[in-house]
C-alpha positions, 0 to 999 in steps of 0.5 A: 829708196822706201823707208823699209829699205833704209830701215832694213840697210841700217839694221843690216850695217848694224847687225840687228834685227827687226825684232831688236828694233821693236824691242829698242823702240818702243814701237808696238810690234805690229807697227814694227812688222808692218813698217817691214812689208812696207803694208803702212800708209805712212809713218808717224813722226813720234813713230820715226823718232823713236826708230831712229833714236833706237838706230842712233842715226839721224831722222835725215837717214829717212828722208826721200831724196829721190827726184822724179 
């Protein structure tokens, strides 16, 4: 599952919005919306740390476990 889909599923589960995520994570809104729209080439570790902290989840939630 793509990162934006994983984050979106957590947001839905927690009844939060992408806007809320930007405000509560300290991540720039342009970065949040690039992630939301799957337009980021890659999200750096510190950004994912902030997002995980805001969502109160482990970074492991975002790891790709897909097998080709």
